C-alpha positions as CSV (number, residue, x, y, z in Angstrom):
1,M,-25.1,44.7,83.0
2,V,-25.4,46.2,79.6
3,T,-28.8,47.4,80.2
4,V,-27.9,49.1,83.3
5,I,-24.7,51.0,81.4
6,L,-27.0,52.0,78.4
7,W,-29.5,53.7,80.6
8,S,-27.0,54.9,83.4
9,A,-25.1,56.9,80.6
10,F,-28.6,58.5,79.5
11,G,-29.4,59.5,83.4
12,V,-25.9,60.4,84.3
13,T,-25.6,62.6,81.6
14,L,-28.8,64.3,81.6
15,A,-28.3,64.8,85.6
16,V,-24.5,66.6,85.2
17,G,-25.8,68.5,82.3
18,S,-28.6,69.8,84.2
19,L,-26.4,70.7,87.1
20,L,-24.0,72.3,84.6
21,M,-27.1,74.3,83.3
22,C,-28.1,75.3,87.1
23,F,-24.5,77.1,87.4
24,S,-26.0,80.0,85.3
25,M,-22.8,81.1,83.4
26,P,-22.7,81.0,79.5
27,A,-19.5,78.4,79.6
28,T,-21.1,76.1,81.7
29,V,-24.8,76.3,80.2
30,G,-23.2,75.4,76.9
31,L,-21.7,72.1,78.2
32,G,-24.8,71.5,80.0
33,V,-27.0,71.8,76.8
34,A,-24.3,69.6,75.2
35,L,-24.5,67.0,77.6
36,V,-28.4,67.0,77.6
37,V,-28.5,66.8,73.7
38,F,-26.1,63.8,74.1
39,S,-28.0,62.0,76.7
40,I,-31.4,62.3,74.8
41,G,-29.3,60.5,72.1
42,T,-28.3,57.9,74.2
43,G,-31.8,57.2,75.4
44,L,-32.9,57.0,71.8
45,Y,-29.7,54.7,70.9
46,A,-30.9,52.4,73.8
47,C,-34.3,52.2,72.8
48,W,-33.0,51.3,69.2
49,V,-30.5,48.5,70.1
50,T,-32.5,47.0,72.6
51,R,-33.1,43.6,70.5
52,R,-29.4,43.4,70.6
53,V,-28.8,43.9,74.6
54,G,-29.5,40.2,75.6
55,F,-27.2,38.6,73.0
56,T,-24.4,41.3,74.1
57,A,-24.7,40.3,77.6
58,R,-24.5,36.6,77.0
59,V,-21.3,37.3,74.8
60,F,-19.8,39.2,77.6
61,E,-20.6,36.7,80.2
62,K,-19.2,33.7,78.2
63,A,-16.2,36.1,76.9
64,V,-14.7,37.2,80.0
65,Q,-14.5,33.4,81.8
66,P,-11.5,32.6,80.8
67,V,-9.8,35.6,82.8
68,D,-10.2,33.2,85.9
69,K,-7.7,31.0,84.4
70,F,-5.0,33.4,84.3
71,R,-3.4,35.0,87.3
72,G,-2.9,38.4,87.0
73,L,-4.6,39.1,83.5
74,N,-5.8,42.5,84.9
75,G,-2.2,43.4,86.0
76,P,-1.4,45.1,82.4
77,A,-4.8,47.0,82.3
78,Y,-3.8,48.6,85.7
79,L,-0.4,49.4,85.2
80,M,-1.7,51.4,82.1
81,V,-4.2,52.8,84.2
82,A,-1.2,53.9,86.7
83,A,1.0,54.9,83.8
84,G,-1.7,57.1,82.3
85,F,-2.8,58.8,85.8
86,V,0.8,59.9,85.7
87,W,0.9,60.9,82.1
88,I,-2.3,63.0,82.5
89,S,-1.1,64.5,85.7
90,V,2.2,65.6,83.8
91,W,-0.4,66.8,80.9
92,C,-2.3,68.9,83.0
93,V,0.7,71.0,84.1
94,A,1.7,71.1,80.1
95,V,-1.9,72.7,79.4
96,I,-1.3,75.2,82.2
97,G,2.1,76.0,80.9
98,A,0.1,76.4,77.3
99,V,-2.0,79.4,78.4
100,N,1.5,81.4,78.2
101,F,2.6,80.3,74.8
102,R,2.5,82.4,71.6
103,F,-0.5,80.4,70.0
104,P,-2.1,78.9,73.2
105,G,-5.3,77.4,71.4
106,L,-3.4,75.7,68.9
107,T,-0.7,74.6,71.5
108,I,-3.9,73.0,73.7
109,L,-5.5,71.3,70.7
110,A,-2.3,69.9,69.8
111,L,-1.8,68.7,73.6
112,V,-5.4,67.3,73.4
113,V,-4.8,65.4,70.4
114,S,-1.7,64.0,71.5
115,L,-3.1,62.7,74.8
116,A,-6.0,61.1,73.3
117,W,-3.3,59.1,71.0
118,T,-1.1,58.3,73.9
119,A,-4.4,57.2,76.0
120,E,-5.2,55.3,73.2
121,V,-1.5,53.3,72.6
122,M,-2.0,52.4,76.5
123,R,-5.2,50.9,76.1
124,N,-4.2,48.8,73.0
125,V,-1.1,47.7,74.9
126,A,-3.3,46.3,77.4
127,N,-5.7,45.2,74.6
128,L,-2.8,43.3,72.8
129,T,-1.7,41.4,75.8
130,A,-4.8,40.2,76.9
131,S,-5.6,39.3,73.5
132,R,-2.6,37.4,72.8
133,V,-3.3,35.1,76.2
134,I,-7.2,34.8,75.3
135,A,-6.6,33.7,71.6
136,L,-3.8,31.3,72.6
137,Y,-6.1,29.5,75.2
138,Y,-9.2,29.4,72.8
139,L,-6.9,28.2,69.7
140,R,-4.3,26.1,71.5
141,G,-5.7,25.2,74.9
142,M,-2.2,27.1,76.2
143,Q,-1.6,28.7,79.8
144,S,0.5,31.4,78.2
145,S,2.5,33.9,80.4
146,V,1.0,37.4,81.3
147,Q,4.0,38.8,81.9
148,F,5.9,37.5,78.5
149,S,2.7,38.8,76.3
150,F,2.8,42.2,78.2
151,Q,6.8,42.4,77.4
152,R,6.0,41.7,74.0
153,A,3.5,44.3,73.6
154,L,5.5,46.8,75.1
155,S,8.3,45.8,72.8
156,Y,7.7,43.9,69.1
157,N,4.1,44.6,69.2
158,L,4.5,48.3,70.2
159,G,4.6,49.7,66.8
160,S,1.2,48.1,65.6
161,A,-0.3,49.5,68.8
162,C,1.0,53.0,68.0
163,L,-0.1,52.9,64.5
164,G,-3.3,51.1,64.9
165,S,-4.0,53.6,67.6
166,L,-3.9,56.4,65.2
167,F,-5.5,54.8,62.0
168,V,-8.2,52.4,63.5
169,P,-10.4,55.2,65.4
170,T,-10.1,57.0,62.5
171,I,-11.1,54.5,59.9
172,E,-14.1,53.2,62.5
173,A,-15.3,57.1,63.3
174,L,-15.2,57.9,59.2
175,R,-17.3,54.6,58.3
176,I,-19.6,55.5,61.0
177,L,-20.1,58.7,59.3
178,A,-20.4,57.4,56.0
179,R,-23.1,55.0,57.6
180,G,-24.9,57.8,58.9
181,L,-25.2,59.7,55.8
182,N,-26.5,56.8,54.0
183,L,-29.8,57.3,56.2
184,L,-30.2,60.5,54.5
185,E,-31.5,58.5,51.5
186,G,-34.0,61.2,49.3
187,E,-34.6,62.6,46.2
188,D,-31.5,64.1,45.4
189,E,-29.8,61.3,43.5
190,F,-26.2,62.8,43.1
191,M,-26.0,63.2,47.2
192,F,-27.5,59.6,47.4
193,S,-24.6,58.1,44.9
194,C,-22.0,60.0,46.8
195,A,-23.4,58.5,50.2
196,H,-23.3,55.2,48.6
197,C,-19.6,55.8,47.1
198,C,-18.3,56.7,50.1
199,L,-19.7,53.9,52.1
200,N,-18.4,51.4,49.5
201,V,-14.6,52.9,50.0
202,M,-15.0,53.1,53.9
203,N,-16.1,49.3,53.6
204,A,-13.2,48.7,51.5
205,V,-10.7,50.1,53.7
206,F,-12.6,49.0,57.0
207,E,-11.4,45.1,55.8
208,F,-7.7,46.5,55.9
209,G,-7.7,48.3,59.4
210,N,-10.7,47.7,62.1
211,S,-10.7,46.8,65.7
212,W,-10.0,43.1,65.1
213,A,-6.7,43.6,64.2
214,F,-5.8,43.6,67.9
215,V,-6.6,39.7,67.9
216,H,-5.5,38.9,64.5
217,A,-4.7,40.7,61.0
218,S,-7.5,42.9,59.9
219,R,-8.0,41.3,56.5
220,S,-8.0,37.7,57.3
221,T,-10.2,37.9,60.5
222,W,-12.9,39.9,58.1
223,R,-12.4,37.1,55.4
224,Q,-13.0,34.5,58.4
225,F,-16.1,36.2,59.5
226,E,-17.1,36.1,55.7
227,G,-16.5,32.4,55.6
228,Q,-19.7,31.7,58.5
229,P,-22.9,32.8,56.7
230,G,-24.4,35.7,58.8
231,M,-21.0,36.2,60.8
232,P,-20.3,39.8,59.2
233,A,-23.6,40.9,60.1
234,L,-23.5,39.7,63.4
235,A,-20.5,41.3,64.3
236,D,-20.8,44.2,63.1
237,A,-23.8,44.8,64.9
238,D,-21.7,44.1,68.1
239,I,-22.5,46.8,70.4
240,T,-19.4,46.1,72.6
241,S,-17.6,48.9,71.6
242,S,-20.6,51.4,72.4
243,V,-20.8,50.0,75.7
244,C,-17.2,50.6,76.4
245,F,-17.6,54.2,75.1
246,L,-20.7,54.9,77.3
247,T,-19.1,53.4,80.3
248,G,-16.3,56.1,79.5
249,V,-18.7,58.7,78.8
250,T,-20.5,57.9,82.6
251,S,-17.2,57.8,84.2
252,G,-16.2,61.5,82.7
253,A,-19.8,62.8,83.4
254,L,-19.3,61.9,87.6
255,C,-16.0,63.3,87.3
256,V,-17.6,66.6,85.9
257,A,-20.2,66.4,88.9
258,L,-17.5,66.4,91.5
259,A,-14.8,68.8,90.0
260,G,-17.2,71.1,88.4
261,S,-19.4,71.4,92.0
262,W,-15.9,72.2,93.9
263,T,-14.9,74.5,91.5
264,F,-18.0,76.4,91.4
265,V,-17.8,77.0,95.2
266,T,-14.0,77.7,95.6
267,H,-13.0,79.0,91.9
268,R,-16.5,80.1,90.0
269,H,-14.5,81.6,86.8
270,Y,-12.8,78.1,86.2
271,T,-15.6,76.2,86.4
272,A,-16.3,75.3,82.7
273,T,-12.5,74.6,82.3
274,V,-12.0,72.2,85.0
275,S,-15.1,70.6,84.1
276,L,-14.3,69.7,80.5
277,M,-10.7,68.5,81.6
278,A,-12.1,66.6,84.4
279,F,-14.7,64.8,81.9
280,Y,-11.8,64.8,79.1
281,V,-9.5,62.9,82.0
282,G,-12.3,60.5,83.3
283,Y,-13.3,59.1,80.0
284,L,-9.7,58.6,79.0
285,M,-9.2,56.6,82.2
286,T,-12.1,54.8,82.1
287,R,-11.4,53.7,78.5
288,I,-8.2,52.2,79.3
289,G,-9.5,50.0,82.2
290,M,-11.9,48.5,79.7
291,A,-9.4,47.5,77.5
292,L,-9.5,43.7,79.4
293,P,-13.4,43.2,78.5
294,Q,-13.0,44.6,75.0
295,A,-9.9,42.3,74.2
296,C,-12.3,39.4,75.7
297,V,-15.0,39.9,73.5
298,G,-12.6,40.4,70.5
299,C,-10.7,37.3,71.1
300,Y,-14.2,35.4,71.5
301,Y,-15.7,36.6,68.0
302,V,-12.1,35.8,66.1
303,C,-11.7,32.7,67.6
304,Y,-15.0,31.3,67.2
305,A,-14.8,32.3,63.4
306,E,-11.2,30.7,63.6
307,N,-12.6,27.4,64.9
308,P,-16.2,27.3,65.7
309,R,-16.4,23.6,66.2
310,S,-14.0,24.0,69.6
311,R,-15.2,22.6,72.5
312,L,-15.0,25.7,74.4
313,F,-17.6,27.3,71.9
314,E,-20.2,24.1,72.3
315,D,-22.9,26.2,73.6
316,S,-21.6,29.6,72.2
317,P,-24.3,32.3,71.8
318,I,-22.7,33.2,68.8
319,G,-23.4,29.7,66.9
320,E,-26.8,29.6,68.6
321,R,-27.4,33.2,66.8
322,L,-26.2,32.3,63.6
323,N,-28.4,29.3,63.5
324,K,-31.2,31.1,64.4
325,M,-30.7,33.9,61.9
326,K,-30.4,30.7,59.1
327,E,-33.8,29.8,60.4
328,D,-35.8,32.9,60.5
329,G,-33.9,35.7,59.0
330,E,-32.0,38.4,60.5
331,D,-34.6,41.0,61.7
332,A,-36.2,37.9,63.3
333,V,-33.4,37.4,65.8
334,G,-32.5,41.2,66.6
335,V,-29.8,41.6,64.1
336,A,-32.1,44.0,61.9
337,P,-30.9,46.4,59.1
338,T,-30.3,50.0,59.8
339,P,-33.6,51.8,59.4
340,R,-33.7,54.5,56.6
341,F,-35.7,57.5,56.1
342,P,-37.9,56.7,53.0
343,H,-38.4,58.4,49.6
344,Q,-40.7,61.3,49.8
345,H,-42.7,59.7,46.9
346,V,-42.9,56.1,48.6
347,S,-44.3,58.1,52.0
348,A,-46.9,60.0,49.7
349,A,-47.9,56.9,48.5
């Protein structure tokens, strides 16, 4: 499944990007080029994480098994998708009306950011619901009520979901950017020192705000990971978030293919606008729907770190991977460190 998602994202974005370029309008050509470039990056990423795919698939398989024990656990995600559809319908009307405002560009940008945050809140409400149910099952063997957990997520935990939806994606995006800058290791010692400084700062901030917080407190969870040798590296190398992100991108690209083709035939001048909105809406709706599997994987990691000797983790792929990491080293089991561009004097040597 993981391999299919990775390469489907590559194939679909490449095909849809080529389709937009065939429309031969400046705006659609620009969108098409962006999708083609993204597809190339996706293909390179799929090749880079090949050694992690098998482990991620096994964790996915184990993590979603408890879902069958709780009737209606999919319900909160479905309700959030339905709420998202209604809200996005209203949002589309607001975007159309914003064209007549005094500053239409700024108004539309504010609406786009607002929709992203609202969709993230909806996704995290479903995430919190599933996380509470699954975590109590792993740690206490409880068959907790899905309805009660959903009501708790919409009331007591709603503030946490709103703040987390604002800060966690920002922190994780900045951390990824800092890690990317560290790849550019070269002769300039000042730039290299600044990149290292930024990465250390973001790693420190990451302990206080990360996606594991939707299962348990951020700092406490990371300390539990650090208590298991090799666990931080294993959790950091997990590609579940990437898989969910690429699933959303693939869905958005398919929406572009349908909506863009129809608009090109009926209202050609609006093709680029409708295509962009279709991609955005399709991506957000799919991301909300992927809240359940992502919550299951998050609970699996956190609860394993909390109690690795539990009978529910007797044949856990995490335990097997950690043992193999101790025997053979990280690189031998597919959790290789991020490659860096070598110094020029090293290359010359």
